[in-house]
Structure formats: structure tokens, C-alpha cells
C-alpha positions as CSV (number, residue, x, y, z in Angstrom):
1,S,0.1,0.3,0.1
2,D,1.0,3.7,-0.8
3,P,1.8,5.2,2.9
4,D,1.1,8.6,1.1
5,F,-2.4,7.3,-0.2
6,D,-4.4,9.7,2.3
7,F,-2.6,12.8,1.7
8,K,-2.6,12.4,-2.1
9,S,-6.5,11.4,-1.9
10,L,-7.3,14.5,0.6
11,L,-5.0,16.8,-1.8
12,S,-7.0,15.7,-4.8
13,D,-10.1,16.7,-3.2
14,V,-8.8,20.0,-2.3
15,M,-7.8,20.6,-5.8
16,Q,-11.2,19.3,-7.4
17,K,-13.4,21.3,-5.1
18,S,-11.4,24.4,-5.8
19,S,-11.7,24.0,-9.4
20,V,-15.4,24.1,-9.0
21,G,-15.4,27.2,-7.0
22,H,-16.6,25.3,-3.8
23,W,-14.4,27.4,-1.4
24,K,-15.8,26.7,1.7
25,S,-15.4,22.8,1.2
26,A,-12.2,23.2,-0.3
27,T,-11.0,25.5,2.9
28,R,-12.3,22.7,5.0
29,K,-10.2,20.0,3.4
30,L,-6.8,22.2,3.4
31,K,-7.3,22.7,6.8
32,K,-7.6,19.1,7.4
33,L,-4.8,18.2,5.1
34,N,-2.4,20.6,6.7
35,K,-3.4,19.7,10.3
36,Q,-3.4,15.7,9.8
37,Y,-1.1,14.8,6.9
38,S,1.1,17.6,6.1
39,T,4.5,17.0,7.7
40,S,8.0,18.7,7.4
41,D,8.7,16.2,4.8
42,R,5.6,16.3,2.9
43,P,4.2,19.7,2.9
44,V,1.1,21.0,1.6
45,P,2.2,22.0,-2.0
46,R,2.0,25.8,-3.0
47,E,-0.5,25.0,-5.7
48,A,-2.9,23.4,-3.2
49,Y,-2.4,27.0,-1.3
50,L,-3.1,28.8,-4.5
51,A,-5.8,27.0,-5.9
52,V,-8.0,27.4,-2.7
53,L,-6.6,31.0,-2.5
54,E,-8.1,31.7,-6.0
55,A,-11.3,30.1,-5.0
56,C,-12.0,32.1,-2.2
57,A,-10.6,35.7,-3.8
58,A,-13.3,35.0,-6.7
59,N,-16.2,37.2,-6.7
60,R,-14.8,39.9,-4.3
61,N,-13.7,37.2,-1.8
62,N,-17.1,36.0,-2.2
63,G,-18.9,39.0,-0.8
64,A,-16.1,39.1,1.6
65,R,-17.3,35.8,3.2
66,A,-14.3,34.2,2.2
67,T,-11.9,36.8,3.7
68,E,-11.0,35.0,6.9
69,P,-10.1,31.7,5.1
70,A,-7.9,33.9,2.7
71,R,-6.3,35.6,5.5
72,K,-5.3,32.2,6.7
73,I,-3.9,31.0,3.7
74,L,-2.0,33.8,3.0
75,E,-0.3,33.4,6.8
76,D,0.2,29.7,5.9
77,M,1.8,30.4,2.5
78,A,4.2,33.2,4.7
79,E,5.1,30.9,6.9
80,S,5.7,28.1,4.5
81,D,7.8,30.6,2.7
82,Y,5.9,30.1,-0.4
83,E,5.9,33.2,-2.9
84,I,2.4,35.1,-3.2
85,P,1.4,36.1,-6.7
86,T,0.9,39.8,-6.8
87,D,-2.4,39.9,-8.3
88,L,-3.8,37.5,-5.9
89,A,-2.5,39.4,-2.7
90,N,-3.8,42.5,-3.9
91,S,-7.0,41.4,-4.9
92,C,-7.5,39.7,-1.6
93,V,-6.6,42.8,0.6
94,M,-8.6,45.1,-1.3
95,N,-11.9,43.1,-1.8
96,S,-11.9,42.6,2.1
97,L,-12.4,46.2,2.8
98,G,-15.8,47.3,2.4
99,E,-18.1,50.5,3.8
100,G,-19.2,49.2,6.7
101,P,-18.2,49.6,10.5
102,G,-14.5,48.8,10.8
103,G,-14.1,48.6,6.9
104,T,-16.5,45.4,6.9
105,H,-19.1,44.5,4.1
106,D,-22.4,42.7,5.7
107,Q,-20.2,42.2,8.6
108,C,-17.6,40.0,6.9
109,G,-13.7,40.9,6.5
110,G,-12.8,44.5,7.6
111,I,-9.6,46.5,8.6
112,D,-8.3,44.0,11.0
113,A,-8.2,41.3,8.4
114,A,-6.8,43.5,5.7
115,L,-3.9,44.4,8.1
116,A,-3.1,40.8,8.7
117,M,-3.2,40.0,5.0
118,V,-0.8,42.8,4.4
119,A,1.3,41.7,7.2
120,A,1.4,38.2,5.8
121,V,2.1,39.2,2.2
122,E,5.0,41.6,3.3
123,A,6.6,38.7,5.1
124,S,6.3,36.3,2.2
125,P,9.2,36.2,-0.2
126,N,9.5,39.1,-2.5
127,G,6.2,40.2,-0.5
128,S,7.6,43.7,0.2
129,S,7.1,44.7,-3.4
130,S,3.9,43.0,-4.0
131,L,1.0,45.3,-2.9
132,T,0.4,48.3,-5.0
133,D,-0.4,51.8,-4.2
134,A,-3.6,51.2,-4.9
135,T,-4.1,48.7,-2.4
136,Y,-2.5,50.5,0.5
137,G,-4.5,53.8,-0.9
138,R,-7.7,51.7,-0.4
139,L,-6.5,50.4,3.1
140,V,-5.5,54.1,4.1
141,S,-8.9,55.6,2.6
142,T,-10.7,52.8,5.1
143,L,-8.7,53.7,8.1
144,A,-9.7,57.3,7.9
145,N,-13.3,56.6,7.1
146,D,-13.5,54.6,10.0
147,G,-12.0,57.4,12.4
148,A,-8.7,55.6,12.8
149,V,-6.8,58.8,11.7
150,E,-3.7,58.3,13.4
151,E,-3.1,54.7,11.8
152,A,-4.1,56.3,8.3
153,I,-1.3,58.6,8.6
154,L,0.9,55.8,9.7
155,V,0.5,53.9,6.7
156,L,0.3,57.0,4.3
157,R,3.9,57.9,5.6
158,F,4.8,54.3,4.9
159,M,3.3,55.0,1.4
160,V,5.2,58.2,0.7
161,V,8.5,57.7,2.8
162,E,9.2,54.1,2.4
163,K,7.7,53.0,-0.6
164,L,8.1,56.2,-2.5
165,F,4.6,55.8,-3.9
166,T,2.5,58.6,-5.1
167,P,-1.1,57.7,-4.0
168,P,-4.0,59.4,-5.8
169,L,-5.0,62.9,-4.2
170,G,-8.3,61.2,-3.2
171,T,-6.1,59.2,-0.4
172,F,-4.7,62.1,1.0
173,A,-8.0,64.3,1.0
174,D,-9.8,61.1,2.4
175,V,-7.3,61.2,5.5
176,A,-7.4,65.0,5.6
177,K,-11.3,65.4,5.7
178,A,-11.5,62.5,8.7
179,A,-8.5,64.7,10.7
180,A,-10.3,68.2,9.9
181,K,-13.7,66.8,11.6
182,S,-11.8,66.5,15.1
183,D,-10.2,69.2,16.9
184,D,-7.8,66.8,18.3
185,H,-6.6,65.7,14.9
186,A,-6.5,69.4,13.1
187,E,-2.8,69.5,13.0
188,D,-2.7,66.1,11.7
189,V,-4.1,67.7,8.1
190,L,-0.8,69.8,8.0
191,Q,0.9,66.5,8.0
192,V,-1.3,65.1,5.2
193,L,-0.5,68.2,3.3
194,T,3.4,67.8,4.1
195,Y,3.0,64.3,2.6
196,A,1.0,65.2,-0.2
197,K,3.8,67.8,-1.4
198,A,6.6,65.0,-0.5
199,A,4.7,62.8,-3.0
200,G,5.2,65.5,-5.7
201,Y,1.9,67.3,-5.7
202,E,1.9,71.3,-5.8
203,L,-0.8,72.8,-4.1
204,D,-1.2,75.7,-6.4
205,N,-2.2,73.2,-9.0
206,I,-4.5,70.7,-7.3
207,A,-7.5,72.8,-7.1
208,A,-8.3,71.8,-10.6
209,V,-9.8,68.5,-9.4
210,E,-12.3,67.4,-6.9
211,A,-10.0,65.4,-4.6
212,G,-7.6,68.5,-4.6
213,R,-10.2,70.9,-3.8
214,D,-11.2,68.5,-0.8
215,L,-7.8,68.4,0.3
216,L,-7.3,72.0,0.4
217,A,-10.7,72.5,1.9
218,S,-9.7,70.3,4.9
219,G,-6.6,72.2,5.3
220,V,-8.5,75.3,5.6
221,I,-11.1,73.9,8.4
222,A,-8.1,73.0,10.4
223,A,-6.2,76.1,9.9
224,E,-9.6,77.8,11.3
225,K,-9.5,75.3,14.3
226,M,-5.9,76.1,15.0
227,D,-6.4,79.8,14.3
228,N,-3.8,79.9,11.9
229,L,-5.0,82.8,9.7
230,A,-1.9,82.7,7.6
231,L,-2.5,79.1,6.7
232,G,-6.0,79.2,5.7
233,L,-5.2,82.4,3.5
234,R,-2.3,80.8,1.6
235,L,-4.3,77.5,0.7
236,L,-7.1,79.5,-0.7
237,T,-4.6,81.4,-2.5
238,A,-3.3,78.4,-3.7
239,A,-6.3,77.2,-4.8
240,A,-6.8,80.4,-6.8
241,K,-3.7,79.7,-8.8
242,A,-5.1,76.5,-10.4
243,E,-5.7,76.3,-13.9
244,G,-8.7,74.4,-15.4
245,C,-11.4,75.5,-12.9
246,A,-13.2,77.9,-15.6
247,P,-15.8,79.6,-15.6
248,D,-15.1,79.5,-11.6
249,S,-12.0,79.9,-9.6
250,G,-10.4,77.5,-7.4
251,D,-10.8,79.2,-4.2
252,D,-14.3,80.0,-4.6
253,L,-14.9,76.3,-5.5
254,V,-12.7,75.3,-2.4
255,A,-14.7,77.6,-0.2
256,S,-17.7,76.5,-1.2
257,S,-17.2,72.8,-1.3
258,S,-18.9,72.0,2.1
259,A,-20.8,73.9,4.9
260,A,-17.8,73.5,7.0
261,A,-15.5,74.9,4.5
262,Q,-17.6,77.8,3.9
263,R,-17.7,78.6,7.4
264,A,-14.3,78.2,8.3
265,S,-13.4,80.2,5.2
266,T,-15.5,83.3,6.5
267,L,-14.2,83.0,10.1
268,I,-10.8,83.0,8.7
269,H,-11.4,86.4,6.2
270,K,-13.2,87.9,9.3
271,R,-10.5,87.4,11.9
272,A,-7.6,88.2,9.5
273,I,-9.7,91.6,8.7
274,Q,-10.2,92.4,12.4
275,Q,-6.4,91.8,13.1
276,A,-5.6,94.2,10.1
277,C,-7.8,96.7,11.2
278,K,-6.4,96.5,14.9
279,D,-3.1,96.8,13.1
280,N,-4.2,99.9,11.3
281,G,-3.3,98.1,7.9
282,W,-6.0,99.3,5.9
283,K,-4.6,98.1,2.6
284,L,-4.8,94.4,3.7
285,A,-8.3,94.8,5.4
286,V,-9.6,96.3,2.0
287,K,-7.8,93.3,-0.1
288,L,-9.0,90.9,2.3
289,L,-12.7,92.5,2.1
290,E,-12.8,92.2,-1.6
291,L,-11.8,88.7,-1.8
292,M,-14.5,87.7,0.2
293,P,-17.4,87.9,-2.4
294,K,-15.1,86.4,-5.2
295,R,-14.7,83.6,-2.9
296,G,-18.7,83.1,-2.4
297,L,-18.3,84.5,1.2
298,T,-20.4,87.0,2.5
299,P,-18.8,89.8,5.0
300,A,-21.0,90.4,8.3
301,T,-22.0,93.9,9.0
302,S,-19.0,94.2,11.7
303,V,-16.6,93.2,8.8
304,W,-17.7,96.1,6.6
305,R,-17.8,98.7,9.3
306,S,-14.5,97.7,10.5
307,V,-12.7,97.9,7.2
308,V,-14.7,101.2,6.4
309,S,-13.8,102.7,10.0
310,T,-10.2,101.6,9.4
311,C,-9.9,103.1,5.7
312,C,-11.5,106.9,7.4
313,K,-9.3,106.3,10.4
314,N,-6.5,106.6,7.8
315,E,-8.1,109.4,5.9
316,K,-8.5,107.4,2.7
317,S,-12.0,109.0,1.7
318,R,-12.2,107.4,-1.7
319,K,-11.7,103.9,-0.7
320,A,-13.9,103.9,2.2
321,T,-16.8,105.5,-0.2
322,A,-15.8,102.7,-2.9
323,I,-16.1,100.1,0.0
324,L,-19.4,101.6,1.0
325,M,-21.0,101.5,-2.4
326,D,-19.9,97.8,-2.6
327,W,-21.7,97.1,0.7
328,I,-24.8,98.9,-0.8
329,T,-24.6,97.2,-3.9
330,L,-24.6,93.5,-2.2
331,A,-27.5,95.0,0.2
332,N,-29.5,96.1,-2.6
333,E,-29.0,92.2,-4.0
334,G,-30.2,90.8,-0.6
335,K,-26.7,89.5,0.0
336,A,-25.8,91.7,2.9
337,D,-27.7,94.4,5.4
338,K,-27.8,97.6,4.7
339,P,-25.2,99.9,6.2
340,P,-26.3,101.8,9.4
341,V,-26.3,105.7,9.6
342,N,-23.3,105.8,11.5
343,V,-21.5,104.4,9.0
344,F,-22.3,106.8,6.5
345,N,-21.9,109.4,9.0
346,T,-17.9,108.2,9.4
347,V,-17.5,108.3,5.6
348,V,-19.1,111.6,5.2
349,N,-16.8,113.0,8.1
350,T,-13.6,111.6,6.2
351,C,-14.7,113.1,2.9
352,E,-15.0,116.5,4.6
353,V,-11.3,115.9,6.2
354,C,-9.9,115.0,2.9
355,G,-11.6,118.0,1.2
356,E,-13.8,115.7,-1.2
357,E,-16.8,118.1,-1.5
358,D,-18.2,116.0,-4.4
359,L,-17.7,112.7,-2.3
360,T,-19.6,114.1,0.7
361,V,-22.6,115.2,-1.3
362,K,-22.5,111.9,-3.1
363,V,-22.5,109.9,0.2
364,L,-25.1,111.9,1.7
365,D,-27.3,111.2,-1.5
366,L,-26.5,107.5,-1.2
367,M,-27.5,107.7,2.4
368,R,-30.9,109.2,1.5
369,D,-31.5,106.6,-1.2
370,T,-30.5,103.6,0.7
371,L,-32.3,104.3,4.1
372,D,-34.8,106.7,3.0
373,T,-33.2,109.4,5.9
374,E,-31.6,112.4,6.1
375,G,-29.5,110.9,8.9
376,N,-29.4,111.4,12.6
377,I,-28.0,113.9,15.1
378,I,-24.4,112.9,13.9
379,T,-25.0,113.5,10.3
380,F,-26.4,116.9,11.2
381,N,-23.4,117.8,12.9
382,I,-21.2,117.0,10.3
383,A,-22.8,119.2,7.9
384,L,-22.9,122.0,10.4
385,K,-18.7,121.4,10.6
386,R,-19.2,121.9,6.8
387,L,-20.5,125.3,7.3
388,A,-18.8,126.2,10.3
389,K,-15.3,125.8,8.6
390,T,-16.5,128.4,6.2
391,G,-17.7,130.8,9.1
392,N,-21.1,130.4,7.6
393,I,-23.3,131.4,10.9
394,I,-26.6,131.6,8.9
395,G,-26.1,128.5,7.3
396,C,-25.4,126.5,10.7
397,E,-28.8,128.3,11.6
398,G,-30.4,126.8,9.0
399,I,-29.1,123.2,9.9
400,L,-30.2,123.6,13.6
401,I,-33.6,124.6,12.2
402,G,-33.9,121.6,10.0
403,M,-33.1,119.4,13.0
404,L,-35.6,120.6,15.0
405,N,-38.2,120.4,12.1
406,E,-37.0,116.6,12.0
407,G,-37.6,116.1,15.4
408,I,-33.9,116.0,16.4
409,E,-33.0,118.1,19.3
410,P,-29.5,119.4,18.9
411,N,-26.8,118.6,21.6
412,V,-23.6,120.1,23.0
413,V,-21.5,119.2,19.6
414,S,-24.3,120.8,17.7
415,Y,-24.2,124.5,19.5
416,T,-20.4,124.4,19.8
417,T,-20.1,123.6,16.3
418,V,-22.1,126.7,15.6
419,L,-20.0,128.6,17.7
420,G,-16.9,127.8,15.8
421,A,-18.5,129.3,13.0
422,C,-18.5,132.5,15.2
423,A,-15.1,131.9,16.3
424,K,-13.9,131.6,12.3
425,T,-15.8,135.1,11.8
426,K,-14.8,136.7,15.0
427,N,-18.4,137.3,15.9
428,A,-18.6,137.7,19.5
429,A,-22.2,139.0,19.7
430,M,-23.6,136.0,17.6
431,A,-21.6,133.6,19.9
432,S,-23.3,135.1,22.8
433,M,-26.6,134.9,21.4
434,W,-25.9,131.0,20.8
435,L,-24.8,130.5,24.2
436,Q,-27.9,132.0,25.4
437,R,-30.2,129.9,22.7
438,M,-28.5,126.7,24.0
439,S,-29.3,127.4,27.6
440,A,-32.8,128.2,26.4
441,R,-33.0,124.5,25.2
442,N,-31.7,123.3,28.3
443,C,-28.4,122.1,26.9
444,S,-25.5,122.6,29.4
445,P,-22.2,124.0,27.5
446,N,-18.8,122.1,28.3
447,Y,-15.4,123.6,28.4
448,H,-14.8,123.1,24.7
449,T,-18.0,125.3,24.2
450,Y,-16.8,128.0,26.1
451,N,-13.6,127.7,24.7
452,T,-14.8,128.2,21.4
453,A,-17.0,131.1,22.6
454,L,-14.2,132.9,24.1
455,A,-12.1,132.6,21.0
456,A,-14.7,134.3,19.2
457,C,-14.1,137.4,21.0
458,L,-10.7,137.9,19.9
459,D,-10.9,140.6,17.6
460,G,-9.6,143.7,19.5
461,K,-12.9,145.5,20.1
462,L,-13.7,146.5,23.5
463,E,-17.5,145.2,22.9
464,S,-16.0,141.8,22.4
465,T,-14.0,142.0,25.6
466,F,-17.1,142.8,27.6
467,I,-18.9,139.8,26.2
468,A,-15.8,137.8,27.0
469,S,-15.8,138.8,30.6
470,K,-19.7,138.1,30.7
471,I,-18.8,134.4,29.0
472,A,-15.9,133.8,31.5
473,S,-18.2,134.7,34.5
474,E,-20.7,131.9,33.4
475,M,-17.8,129.5,33.0
476,V,-16.4,130.4,36.4
477,D,-19.7,129.8,37.9
478,D,-20.3,126.4,36.5
479,A,-16.8,125.3,37.1
480,T,-17.0,126.6,40.6
481,F,-20.3,124.4,41.1
482,E,-18.7,121.4,39.4
483,L,-15.8,121.7,41.6
484,A,-18.0,121.7,44.5
485,C,-20.4,119.1,43.6
486,G,-18.8,117.1,41.0
487,V,-19.6,116.4,37.2
488,K,-22.8,115.0,35.9
489,G,-22.2,112.2,33.4
490,L,-18.9,111.9,31.6
491,A,-16.3,114.6,32.3
492,K,-15.0,114.9,28.5
493,F,-18.0,116.2,27.3
494,K,-19.7,117.4,30.7
495,S,-17.2,119.0,32.4
496,T,-16.8,122.8,32.5
497,T,-13.4,123.0,34.3
498,P,-11.0,125.2,32.9
499,D,-8.1,123.4,30.7
500,T,-5.1,124.7,29.6
501,Y,-6.3,126.5,26.3
502,T,-8.9,128.2,28.5
503,R,-6.6,129.8,30.5
504,F,-4.4,130.9,27.2
505,L,-7.5,132.6,25.8
506,A,-8.1,134.1,29.2
507,R,-4.8,135.7,29.1
508,E,-5.1,136.7,25.4
509,L,-8.4,138.3,26.2
510,M,-6.6,140.3,29.3
511,K,-4.0,141.3,26.8
512,Q,-6.8,142.5,24.5
513,L,-8.6,144.6,27.4
514,R,-5.1,146.1,28.2
515,E,-5.0,147.4,24.6
516,N,-8.5,148.6,25.1
517,W,-7.7,150.9,28.0
518,R,-4.4,151.9,26.6
519,S,-6.2,153.3,23.2
520,G,-8.6,155.1,25.7
521,D,-11.6,152.9,25.0
522,I,-12.0,152.2,28.8
523,D,-10.8,153.4,32.1
524,M,-8.1,151.3,33.6
525,A,-9.1,151.1,37.0
526,L,-12.8,150.6,36.1
527,A,-11.2,147.7,33.8
528,K,-9.4,146.0,36.2
529,S,-12.0,146.0,38.7
530,T,-14.8,144.8,36.7
531,T,-14.2,143.4,33.0
532,R,-10.7,141.6,33.9
533,V,-12.1,139.9,37.3
534,P,-13.8,136.8,35.6
535,L,-10.8,136.3,33.1
536,L,-8.4,136.3,36.3
537,K,-10.8,133.8,38.1
538,L,-10.5,131.6,35.1
539,V,-6.9,131.7,35.2
540,D,-6.6,131.3,38.8
541,L,-9.5,128.7,39.4
542,G,-8.1,125.5,40.8
543,K,-8.9,122.3,41.5
544,E,-10.0,122.7,45.2
545,L,-12.2,125.7,46.3
546,P,-11.8,127.4,49.6
547,P,-14.0,126.5,52.4
548,E,-16.0,129.7,52.6
549,V,-17.1,129.1,48.9
550,L,-17.7,125.5,49.5
551,S,-20.1,126.2,52.2
552,E,-22.1,128.6,49.9
553,I,-22.8,126.1,47.4
554,Q,-25.9,123.4,47.7
555,C,-25.3,120.8,45.4
556,E,-28.3,118.8,43.8
557,I,-27.2,116.6,41.2
558,P,-29.7,113.9,39.9
559,E,-28.5,110.3,38.8
560,E,-28.1,110.1,35.0
561,E,-30.8,108.4,33.1
562,E,-30.7,105.9,30.9
563,D,-31.6,107.8,28.0
564,E,-28.9,110.6,28.8
565,Q,-26.5,107.7,28.9
566,S,-27.5,106.7,25.4
567,E,-26.9,110.3,24.2
568,N,-23.8,110.6,26.0
569,S,-22.6,107.3,24.0
570,E,-23.4,109.1,20.8
571,Q,-21.8,112.4,21.9
572,D,-19.0,110.3,22.9
573,Y,-18.5,109.0,19.1
574,E,-18.7,112.3,17.6
575,F,-16.3,113.9,19.9
576,S,-13.9,110.8,18.8
577,L,-14.4,111.5,15.2
578,L,-13.6,115.0,16.0
579,A,-10.5,114.1,17.9
580,E,-9.4,111.5,15.5
581,L,-10.1,113.4,12.2
582,H,-9.5,116.9,13.0
583,K,-6.1,116.9,14.5
584,D,-4.9,120.4,13.0
585,D,-7.7,122.2,15.2
586,H,-7.8,120.4,18.2
587,R,-8.4,123.0,20.6
588,T,-12.2,123.8,19.6
589,A,-15.0,120.9,19.0
590,M,-16.1,122.7,16.0
591,V,-12.9,122.3,13.9
């Protein structure tokens, strides 16, 4: 009898079952052959393993159901030092991966089985070069889609660095998208981008294909999460350089590739613009704002306002007007909110500062057409400044009448601006009259107001000196009460305490009075005992009052009401505009 009869008979059955595709029966018989009849001198031949492996690999590992038997065969072949055919090895690994949890297909196969197969193939003779980049790429994508980002990156690195493969962009995009979904893996996206560049891809060109855009979009999302604004903008700029995206541009396609990409792109631009405005970089802020609509992004109202304000701060009236017009255009298309009145006011004020009269009128017309309003108190005060600069007192009076007709009560800035027109023309009588009108409207002057009124009296005339003495007396009374009882509201536009410029004006007016008595217009002794007294008090008024003066003053200062706090806020804005934009005439609130 033949001692190898059983071995040969079972081997024949294995081969026969394999040839007809009965992979389950062939697998069981191969297992029996290997365990019961195989010896070191009589091993299972390579042909038997291959026949059963081919049966298992057929029909995509028989719907992945034959994955485990195929894995075992590959491990046995590697252990037996048998070479594994390249096409069979790749087929088994690829077909073991599905779209289900853990890379399974109908709960069969999966990532673990695929990794075991890869290890077996790599351990077989010549196995290090058997698996293709497509097989590794499929494994990487499946790992990424299953959330195993770190493992996916390790295999991706192995492909690029060790194998010197150039994986398709889709592989990089799959890993990057998975990493970008988690805050913990945002930095891993940078690694993926680095590997893509190491594999030979240029970021400036990859936006021409969808996978490349997905990769760049993931980079933008990660950059936003890391608050790396420079990187996010760099990636969008790279996308814009890609050819082959017509009629669209690459950066637009990247930014609109997903809701997450659009949100990240919008936030990156918003933060970059805010930082540029903070650094007073109006050119960069304008450039970034202009890029947003081109990239399908909608600037928020705060972004528009910041850029306009920065341009105005740098006295770039034409650029500020152009941006305002772009804002209005988008608002008319329903893509943005309409600019508020204060933005128009800021631009109008800047146009005034820059001497752009035509632009001033144009912006005022735009405000009327866009908001169907003549503006608010700030708008009227800016109009007052236009007239006050030329000394047009009658025109200023007309503006104030218009304010009252519109139901807008003039504030301290309004009256101080009109007094500025009086100072421009050295009309002391009109300055005194406007102070009286101001008091009649229950609007309290501040030190800016008094300073401007005193400046209107410096015309050399005795009558003007008398008026200045009367104004100085009123200021001394108000300042004395303030020193005794405190200031009601914010000091910077409520205080009447004399400042350095007040004392300068008082001294100049006393010099004027001296010239008056030297020219014989008034008796010197009378001038010193009457007219000069309030002016001297202004110069000498200190921060503390004598006890006897304090005892004579009764303080009744009510609490500041909420509507007054709101008014103060608006006046604060106006004074800040005056301070920022009228540096040359800082001593009066008018100019």
C-alpha cells in the first residue's frame, strides 16, 4: 500500500473542490490536510494553497465572506515561505475592505483582516514589492473613514516615505477630511499636506480636480480650528492659482465645497480683517474684504464697518466710499444688511476732512436713497462742520432749524460747532446769542463750548472783551459748582473746568483788554475792577475751592438717566471723530 495515499487523496479533493469554486469545502479540506497529513518532509504544496486562495478570492472574496479563510491561507503561505502572486495578494486585501463599520462588508472582512493580510504578504518572499499603491490607498481611505486617523497617517507615511509611492489625491483627501472633523486631529491635516507635497503634488495646481479641492478645504478647516489665519489664506490663494477651474475660480470652489469649508473660510477672513484693522493695516483689510465676495463668502456687518472705519481713520476717503458703495450694492441684492447711519456719517466726515466735497454730497445722497433718511444727529453735526469751517453762521442756523423740524434735538456738539462758525468770523455777539439759545434749550455747555465762544471774542474790540468777560463769568460759575459738587455724566463732554487752552484764551483776552484801556476805550481802574475779574478767575481757578465758597454752594445732582447715558454714548462717538479726524484744530470741538 501507498503510505501517502490519504494525503494524495485529500489533496486531490482540495484541488477538485477549488476548481469548481466550492471555497468552503476546499477550505475545510485544506485545513484537514494541513493539520493531519502535512509534515516537514511532505508539506502542503504551493499549488494547493493557490488553488484554494483563488477560489476564496473569486467574486470579491465571495462577498467578503471568504476573507478569513483567505487571510489564514496567506499567513500559512508566508510561514511556509511560499511566494504569493502579486495580483492575488492585492485582490484579497482590496476585496476584504467594505464600507461598513470597521471596514466590513455585511459584517464580513474588515480592517483587521486586511492589516493581517498585508502583514502576511509583506512577510512572504518578494512580498515587500507585491502590494500596489492602490491597495495601500484603499486601506488608508478605509482607516480614515472609520475614524482611525493616526493609523491612516502612519500607513500614508509608509507609502510616501518608505515605498516612494505617489498615492492619488483622493487618498490624501480622505485622511485630511477625517482629521479635519476632529479638533484633536486638526494638526494632522498639516502632516497630510506635507506628505502630499513630498509625493510630488503642488498645492497651487491641485484645485483643478475635486479631490485636490477637498484636500485644500480640509486644510482650511484645520487652519481655522488652530487659528492659523496665514495658513488658511495661503491655501485659498493656492486654490485660486489652479488652472482648469473655469468658469469658476479654485478658491471659490474650495470655499464652497462644504458647509464646514464655507464657515471656516468666512471666519478666517473675518479674523484676518479684524487683525488688520487692529494693526491699522487698511490696505490688507481692503484686499481681504474684496476677496470675500469673489470666494462666495458674505462679510458680516461688523466686517464691513471695521474696514470702512479703518479707511476713514487713515483718511482714505475714496477707498472708504468705494467700499460703502460695494456694501450698498450687495445689500440691494439681498446679500448683506444695509449700512447703518453711523457708517455713512463716518465716511461723510472723512470726505470732509480730505476736502472731497463731491464725495461728501455723493455719500449723503447714497444715505438718503439707501435708508430713506436725512440721517441722525451725527449727520447734521457733520453738515454743521462743513458750514462752520467757512464761517457760515446763517447756514448753521438753518441746519439747526432743520434738525428741530426733523424732531432731532441739537446737542452740545451741535451748538459748539455753530460757535465755531462764530469763532471763524470773530463774531462775539453771535457767540453770546448762541450760548443763550443753548441755555434756553436746556443744553449745558462744556469747556469746549466755552473755549470756542471765548475764541470768538478775540477781535480787539472793547465790546467783544465785555462779552468775553460775561462768558468767562458764566464759565467760572459753572466750573465752581462742578468743583464743589462733581460733574454730572462723563467729564470729557460734560465738564466745564478750565483747561490749558481756556487759560491761554483768558490771558489773550486780558491782553486785548489792556490794549483797550491803552487806546482810551475804557478807564484802566474800571477795567481792572470789573471786566478783568472773571478772566483772572478763569486763570486762577484751581482744583480745590476755599471752605467759605464750598459752604455757600448747595449741590443737587440727580442720577444720570438711561436715555442720557445713550445720548452720552453718541456724543462720545462724535467727539472721538473730531479728535481723530481734525487733528490740526484740536482746541475747539467745531474744527
